[in-house]
C-alpha positions in Angstrom: 11.7 0.1 -18.3 8.4 -0.7 -19.8 10.1 -2.4 -22.8 11.8 -4.8 -20.4 8.3 -5.5 -19.1 7.1 -6.0 -22.6 9.8 -8.5 -23.3 9.1 -10.3 -20.1 5.5 -10.3 -20.8 6.0 -11.9 -24.2 8.0 -14.7 -22.6 5.4 -15.3 -20.0 2.6 -15.4 -22.5 4.5 -18.0 -24.6 5.0 -20.0 -21.4 1.3 -19.9 -20.7 0.5 -21.2 -24.2 3.0 -24.0 -23.8 1.4 -25.4 -20.6 -0.5 -28.7 -20.9 -4.2 -28.8 -20.3 -5.5 -30.1 -17.0 -6.2 -33.8 -16.6 -9.6 -34.9 -17.7 -10.6 -36.0 -14.2 -10.1 -32.5 -12.8 -12.9 -30.0 -13.5 -11.9 -26.5 -14.6 -12.7 -23.6 -12.3 -16.2 -22.2 -13.3 -15.2 -18.5 -12.9 -12.2 -19.0 -15.2 -14.4 -20.8 -17.8 -16.9 -18.0 -17.8 -14.2 -15.4 -18.2 -12.6 -17.4 -21.0 -15.9 -17.5 -22.8 -16.5 -13.8 -22.4 -13.1 -12.3 -22.8 -10.8 -15.0 -24.0 -7.6 -16.4 -22.5 -5.4 -13.7 -23.9 -7.0 -11.0 -21.8 -6.7 -13.1 -18.7 -3.0 -13.7 -19.4 -2.5 -10.0 -20.0 -4.2 -9.3 -16.6 -1.9 -11.7 -14.8 1.1 -10.1 -16.6 0.1 -6.6 -15.5 -0.6 -7.6 -11.9 2.9 -9.2 -11.7 5.1 -6.7 -9.8 8.4 -8.0 -11.1 7.3 -8.0 -14.7 6.7 -4.3 -15.1 9.3 -3.1 -12.6 12.3 -4.5 -14.4 14.7 -1.8 -15.6 17.7 -1.7 -17.9 20.1 1.1 -17.2 20.9 3.6 -19.9 24.5 3.5 -21.1 26.7 6.2 -22.7 24.5 9.1 -21.6 25.0 11.9 -19.1 22.2 14.3 -20.1 18.8 13.4 -21.7 16.9 15.9 -23.8 13.3 14.8 -24.6 10.8 16.2 -27.1 7.0 15.9 -27.3 5.6 13.2 -29.5 4.3 15.8 -31.9 7.8 17.1 -32.7 8.4 17.1 -36.5 11.6 16.2 -38.4 12.6 19.8 -39.2 12.8 20.7 -35.5 15.0 17.7 -34.6 17.3 18.2 -37.6 17.6 22.0 -36.9 18.5 21.6 -33.3 20.7 18.6 -33.9 22.7 20.5 -36.6 23.1 23.5 -34.3 24.4 21.3 -31.4 26.9 19.5 -33.7 28.1 22.8 -35.2 28.0 25.0 -32.1 29.2 22.3 -29.6 31.4 19.9 -31.5 32.6 18.4 -28.2 29.3 16.7 -27.5 28.3 13.2 -28.7 24.6 13.1 -29.5 22.6 9.9 -30.0 19.1 10.2 -31.5 16.7 7.6 -30.1 13.0 6.9 -30.2 10.8 5.7 -27.4 8.6 2.8 -28.6 5.7 3.3 -26.2 5.5 7.1 -25.8 6.5 7.7 -29.4 8.8 10.5 -28.3 12.3 11.3 -29.5 15.2 12.1 -27.3 18.8 13.2 -27.6 21.2 11.2 -25.5 24.1 13.5 -24.8 27.6 12.7 -23.6 31.2 13.8 -24.3 34.7 12.2 -24.4 37.1 12.6 -21.5 39.4 15.0 -23.4 36.4 17.2 -24.2 35.4 17.2 -20.6 38.8 18.3 -19.6 38.6 21.3 -21.9 35.1 22.0 -20.5 36.3 21.9 -17.0 38.9 24.5 -17.9 36.2 26.8 -19.5 33.9 26.3 -16.5 36.7 26.9 -13.9 35.8 23.7 -12.2 37.7 23.3 -8.9 39.6 20.0 -8.4 41.8 18.6 -5.8 45.6 19.2 -6.2 48.2 16.5 -5.4 50.0 16.8 -2.1 53.4 17.4 -3.7 52.0 20.5 -5.5 50.6 22.0 -2.4 47.3 20.2 -1.9 43.9 21.9 -1.5 41.7 22.8 -4.5 42.0 25.1 -7.4 40.4 25.9 -10.7 41.2 23.3 -13.4 43.7 24.2 -16.1 44.5 22.0 -19.1 48.1 23.5 -19.2 48.8 22.1 -15.7 46.6 19.1 -15.7 49.4 16.9 -14.3 49.1 18.6 -10.8 45.6 17.3 -10.2 44.7 14.1 -8.4 43.4 11.2 -10.4 43.7 13.1 -13.7 45.2 10.0 -15.3 42.0 8.0 -14.6 39.0 8.7 -16.8 36.7 6.9 -14.4 37.8 8.6 -11.1 38.7 12.2 -12.1 35.2 13.4 -12.9 32.1 12.6 -10.9 28.8 12.1 -12.7 27.6 15.4 -11.3 30.7 17.2 -12.7 30.3 15.6 -16.1 26.6 16.7 -16.2 27.5 20.2 -15.1 30.0 20.6 -17.9 27.5 19.3 -20.5 24.8 21.6 -19.1 27.2 24.5 -19.3 27.8 23.9 -22.9 24.1 23.4 -23.7 23.1 26.6 -21.9 25.6 28.6 -23.8 24.5 27.5 -27.3 23.8 30.8 -28.8 21.7 31.9 -31.8 23.0 34.0 -34.6 21.3 37.2 -35.9 18.0 36.5 -37.8 17.8 32.8 -36.9 14.3 31.4 -36.4 12.6 28.0 -35.9 9.0 27.9 -37.0 7.4 30.8 -35.2 10.3 31.3 -32.7 12.6 34.2 -33.7 15.8 34.4 -31.8 17.6 37.5 -30.8 21.3 37.7 -31.6 23.4 35.8 -29.1 20.3 34.5 -27.3 20.6 31.0 -25.6 18.8 28.5 -27.8 18.1 25.6 -25.3 16.4 27.6 -22.6 14.2 29.5 -25.1 13.0 26.2 -26.7 12.4 24.7 -23.3 10.3 27.7 -22.3 8.3 27.5 -25.5 7.6 23.7 -25.0 9.5 22.6 -28.1 12.0 20.8 -25.8 10.0 18.9 -23.2 12.8 18.7 -20.6 16.5 18.5 -20.1 17.7 16.5 -17.2 20.7 14.4 -16.0 20.5 10.6 -16.0 20.9 8.6 -12.8 23.8 6.2 -12.3 22.4 3.1 -10.7 25.7 1.9 -9.2 26.1 5.0 -7.2 22.5 5.1 -6.2 22.7 1.6 -4.8 25.8 2.6 -2.8 24.0 5.7 -1.4 20.9 3.6 -0.6 23.0 1.4 1.7 25.3 4.0 3.2 22.7 6.8 3.6 19.0 5.8 3.2 19.2 2.4 5.0 21.8 3.4 7.5 20.7 3.9 11.1 22.5 6.1 13.6 25.4 6.8 11.3 26.8 10.0 9.9 25.6 11.1 6.5 28.0 10.5 3.6 28.1 14.2 2.7 31.1 13.8 0.4 29.3 11.1 -1.6 26.1 13.2 -1.7 28.1 16.2 -2.9 29.9 14.2 -5.6 26.6 12.8 -7.0 23.9 15.5 -6.4 26.1 18.7 -6.2 27.1 21.2 -3.5 23.6 22.7 -3.0 21.9 19.4 -2.2 24.8 18.3 0.0 24.8 21.6 1.9 21.0 21.3 2.5 21.3 17.8 4.0 24.4 18.9 6.0 22.3 21.7 7.5 19.4 19.3 8.1 21.6 16.9 9.9 23.2 19.7 11.9 19.8 21.1 12.9 18.4 17.7 13.9 21.5 17.0 16.1 21.3 20.5 17.7 17.6 20.0 18.6 18.6 17.3 21.0 19.7 20.0 23.6 16.5 21.9 23.9 14.5 18.6 23.8 16.5 17.2 26.7 16.5 20.5 28.7 12.8 21.0 28.1 12.0 17.4 29.2 14.0 17.8 32.4 12.4 21.2 33.1 8.9 19.8 32.5 9.6 16.9 34.9 10.7 19.1 37.8 8.1 21.8 37.3 5.4 21.8 40.0 1.7 22.2 39.3 1.3 25.7 40.7 1.2 28.7 38.4 4.3 30.4 39.8 6.5 27.4 39.1 5.1 27.2 35.5 5.8 30.8 34.9 9.4 30.4 36.2 9.9 27.4 33.9 8.6 29.3 30.9 11.0 32.2 31.5 14.0 29.8 32.1 13.2 27.8 28.9 12.9 31.1 26.9 16.3 32.3 28.1 17.8 28.9 27.2 16.3 29.1 23.7 17.9 32.5 23.2 21.3 31.2 24.2 20.9 28.0 22.3 19.8 29.7 19.0 22.7 32.1 19.2 25.2 29.3 19.6 23.5 27.2 17.0 23.7 30.0 14.3 27.4 30.7 15.1 28.3 27.1 15.1 26.5 26.5 11.7 28.4 29.5 10.2 31.6 27.8 11.1 30.4 24.4 9.9 29.0 25.8 6.6 32.2 27.7 5.9 34.2 24.5 6.5 32.1 22.5 4.1 32.2 25.3 1.5 36.0 25.4 1.6 36.2 21.7 1.4 33.9 21.5 -1.6 35.5 24.5 -3.3 32.7 27.0 -3.2 33.8 29.3 -0.5 35.4 31.9 -2.8 33.7 31.1 -6.0 32.9 34.3 -7.9 29.4 35.3 -8.8 28.2 35.8 -12.3 29.0 39.3 -13.5 26.2 39.5 -16.0 22.8 37.8 -15.4 21.1 36.4 -18.4 17.4 37.4 -19.0 14.8 34.7 -18.1 13.8 32.6 -21.1 10.1 33.3 -20.1 10.6 37.1 -20.3 8.6 38.6 -23.1 8.2 42.1 -24.5 8.6 44.2 -27.6 11.8 44.1 -29.6 14.0 47.1 -29.5 17.6 48.2 -29.8 19.2 48.6 -26.4 20.3 52.2 -25.8 23.3 50.8 -23.8 24.6 47.8 -25.7 23.1 48.7 -29.1 21.9 45.1 -29.5 18.4 43.8 -30.1 16.6 42.9 -26.9 13.1 42.4 -25.4 11.7 45.4 -23.5 8.7 45.4 -21.1 7.6 48.9 -19.8 7.9 49.0 -15.9 4.6 50.9 -15.7 2.7 47.9 -17.0 4.3 45.7 -14.3 3.5 48.3 -11.6 -0.1 48.6 -12.8 -0.6 44.9 -12.7 0.9 44.7 -9.2 -1.5 47.4 -7.9 -4.7 46.3 -9.7 -4.3 42.5 -9.7 -1.5 41.1 -7.5 -2.1 43.2 -4.4 -5.9 42.8 -4.3 -5.7 39.1 -4.9 -3.1 38.6 -2.1 -5.1 40.6 0.3 -8.3 38.7 -0.6 -6.4 35.4 0.1 -5.3 36.6 3.5 -8.9 37.7 4.3 -10.2 34.3 3.2 -7.7 32.5 5.4 -8.8 34.6 8.4 -12.5 33.9 7.8 -11.8 30.1 7.4 -9.9 30.2 10.7 -12.8 31.9 12.4 -15.2 29.4 10.9 -13.2 26.5 12.3 -13.1 28.1 15.7 -16.8 28.6 15.7 -17.2 24.9 14.7 -15.0 23.9 17.6 -17.1 25.9 20.0 -20.2 24.2 18.7 -18.7 20.8 19.1 -17.6 21.6 22.7 -21.1 22.8 23.6 -22.6 19.4 22.7 -22.6 17.2 25.7 -21.9 13.5 25.5 -19.5 13.6 22.5 -16.3 11.5 22.7 -13.0 13.2 23.5 -11.8 12.5 20.0 -14.5 14.6 18.5 -13.0 17.8 19.9 -10.0 17.3 17.7 -12.0 17.2 14.4 -12.3 21.0 14.0 -8.5 21.2 14.6 -7.8 18.5 12.0 -10.1 20.4 9.6 -8.1 23.6 10.2 -4.9 21.8 9.6 -6.2 20.4 6.3 -7.4 23.9 5.3 -3.9 25.3 6.1 -2.2 22.7 3.8 -4.7 23.0 0.9 -4.7 26.8 1.0 -0.9 26.9 1.0 -0.7 24.7 -2.1 -3.4 26.7 -3.9 -1.9 30.0 -3.0 1.6 28.9 -4.2 0.2 28.2 -7.6 -1.6 31.6 -7.6 1.7 33.3 -6.6 3.6 31.6 -9.4 0.9 32.7 -11.9 1.0 36.3 -10.6 4.8 36.4 -10.9 4.6 35.1 -14.4 2.1 37.8 -15.4 4.3 40.4 -13.8 7.0 39.4 -16.3 10.3 40.0 -14.6 13.4 40.1 -16.8 15.9 38.6 -14.4 15.7 35.4 -12.5 16.8 37.0 -9.2 14.0 39.6 -9.4 11.5 36.8 -10.2 12.6 34.7 -7.2 12.7 37.7 -4.8 9.1 38.8 -5.6 7.9 35.1 -5.4 9.5 34.7 -2.0 7.8 37.8 -0.8 4.4 36.6 -1.9 4.7 33.1 -0.6 6.4 33.9 2.7 3.8 36.6 3.6 0.9 34.1 3.0 2.6 31.2 4.6 3.3 33.2 7.8 -0.3 34.4 8.1 -1.7 31.0 7.1 0.4 29.0 9.5 0.7 31.2 12.5 -2.4 33.4 12.5 -4.5 30.8 14.4 -1.7 30.3 17.0 -1.4 34.0 17.6 -5.2 34.3 17.8 -5.5 31.6 20.5 -2.3 32.6 22.4 -2.7 36.4 22.5 -6.5 37.0 22.0 -8.2 34.0 23.6 -5.3 33.3 26.0 -6.2 29.6 26.2 -3.0 27.6 26.7 -4.7 24.2 26.5 -6.2 24.9 23.1 -2.9 26.3 22.0 -1.1 23.1 22.9 -3.7 20.9 21.1 -3.7 23.0 18.0 0.1 23.1 17.8 0.2 19.4 18.2 -2.3 18.8 15.4 -0.6 21.3 13.0 2.9 19.8 13.6 1.7 16.2 13.1 -0.4 17.1 10.0 2.4 19.1 8.3 4.9 16.3 9.0 2.6 13.7 7.6 1.9 15.9 4.5 5.7 16.3 3.9 6.1 12.6 4.1 3.3 12.0 1.6 4.6 14.6 -0.9 8.2 13.3 -0.6 7.7 9.6 -0.6 4.2 8.2 -1.3 3.1 10.6 -4.1 6.2 10.1 -6.3 6.1 6.4 -5.7 2.4 6.2 -6.7 3.0 8.4 -9.8 5.9 6.1 -10.8 3.9 3.0 -10.5 1.0 4.5 -12.4 3.3 5.6 -15.2 4.8 2.2 -15.4 1.4 0.6 -15.6 0.4 2.9 -18.4 3.6 2.0 -20.3 2.9 -1.6 -19.8 -0.6 -1.3 -21.1 0.6 0.6 -24.1 3.3 -2.0 -24.7 0.6 -4.8 -24.7 -1.4 -2.8 -27.2 1.5 -2.2 -29.5 2.5 -5.9 -29.3 -1.0 -6.9 -30.2 -1.1 -4.6 -33.1 2.3 -5.9 -34.4 1.0 -9.5 -34.3 -2.1 -8.6 -36.1 -0.2 -6.6 -38.7 2.2 -9.5 -39.1 -0.7 -11.8 -39.7 -1.9 -9.7 -42.6 -5.1 -8.4 -41.0 -6.0 -4.8 -41.6 -5.2 -2.3 -38.8 -6.5 1.2 -38.4 -4.3 4.3 -38.9 -1.9 5.0 -36.1 -1.5 8.3 -34.4 1.0 10.4 -36.1 -0.3 9.9 -39.6 2.0 9.9 -42.6 4.2 12.7 -41.5 7.0 13.3 -43.9 8.3 9.7 -44.4 5.9 8.2 -47.0 4.1 6.2 -44.4 7.1 5.2 -42.4 6.3 7.2 -39.3 3.0 5.4 -39.0 5.0 2.3 -38.2 7.9 3.8 -36.3 7.0 2.1 -33.0 7.5 -1.3 -34.6 10.8 -0.4 -36.3 14.2 -1.7 -35.4 13.8 -1.3 -31.7 13.2 -4.9 -30.8 15.6 -5.2 -27.9 14.8 -2.2 -25.8 12.6 0.8 -25.2 15.1 3.3 -26.5 16.6 2.4 -29.8 16.5 3.0 -33.5 12.7 2.3 -33.4 12.0 4.4 -36.5 11.7 3.6 -40.2 14.9 3.4 -42.2 14.0 6.5 -44.2 13.8 8.7 -41.1 16.9 7.1 -39.6 18.9 8.0 -42.7 17.6 11.6 -42.6 18.6 12.0 -39.0 21.8 10.0 -39.5 23.0 12.4 -42.1 23.2 15.0 -39.4 24.3 12.8 -36.5 27.2 10.4 -37.0 26.4 9.0 -33.6 22.8 8.0 -34.5 22.4 4.7 -32.7 23.5 1.7 -34.7 22.2 -0.8 -32.4 19.1 -0.9 -30.1 20.2 -0.4 -26.5 17.6 -1.2 -24.0 16.8 0.8 -21.0 15.3 3.9 -19.6 16.0 5.5 -16.3 13.4 6.1 -13.6 13.6 9.8 -14.1 12.5 9.3 -17.6 9.8 6.8 -16.8 8.3 9.2 -14.2 9.5 12.8 -15.0 
């Protein structure tokens, strides 16, 4: 992405150099002349290039890649070769391309597989696919022996969705196991331990994530994001993002549609309610009874709708995992299991219980007490504001807005604290880790979000203040969710692209200075293992794109000896998910 910007920037700079000077009769702008004298024309041209939106937002899609595995820029050759060799030997179905990022100086494995290999992977994974009508229809687990009964099996482009391809490759990567006594630097693997999750937990692998397919994203943008008053394309969402994401948006759409009934009934009831207290009490009782009936019907109808979608997408009767793998972050002492007689990590339960009683429980209680005290402080501030005469009506909402901000900030801070406490408690299984994390977060969120409402409604018994606070909390939380879901990721993406553009300009300037024979200071990375080649790896063969061979020939030969698919040509491009992870 930034490389495309770099190329565009080079063209624009050459175009600026090729322009003719202004006529003699027209005086130059004084500000420009001063800046030219102080900083030079090149800096001004670089500024105009960076400000240009189209220059640094151009992207080139990544080709021949389903899953991207990235490494920190400090990763050495031995780590890359060790992991590359294990993938090629342990998972011969995968096609791995080793590429280097010019601007971040990080290496990545671009992973994909052939259609025949994916068919065998679908058989191993038990992937459910649609059966042709003449063979009974419906869905069933894929089998290579009876592949002719499945719809579109003859077409490589139509049989597997991008999400299914990535699921099969992820299944292979997660099941890459270590042999007895294997080690990488200071990481010693247990026998039959998954390699990829362990290296990701140790930070040796930066991240492993699927790559977007821009063609499908553009189609979803038109049929889903930009569509107004139309049904969600749930099947397309399921094919691209998976069943979990599709089921979430199916529930969200169903819930939004179901909320129309209480909204309409409540509006009508509010319209015909008289001003006397008896009429208001009767309306509250009637609306409460309506909510009881509506919520019951809503739950039963969603059960039916959810089962229908689960059957349609082939997950209604999917079997659960018989044996759950230990978490990669689980640590303990090595011992021989008394049950399996295999080497494993062991963490005494009494240590976890001691930490829960002496650290986790006191900290959680202290956070709840702090929330209660902050709530009381906001209420006292509101009483002080109301006691001052002559203040505008808007001022009475300021303490409520402050309380809403405190609720949001404390929720985010406590979530990080809960994750840290859970990590320190060191649970062996992911299910136990998630269960205790949910208990901590839900308890705090319930107290943090509803304590003020209960206090006003049942202790102060002030319905007007309750309505105002509920309105402020609802609007602030809705605004916060919109900021977190839309504006914050967009700002982070633009900032990352800007940094990549700045780094591209710096690398281009260094390359021009180096080509002119002027001395240049040592680059970051030193002379690591390639007789000085790594110091110039960003100016290697990657001239046509961000991702490419971009490394000295010596290192490319060393990696190429272990990867026949080491990139032979520089292919431009990087996906948004890589530009802004």
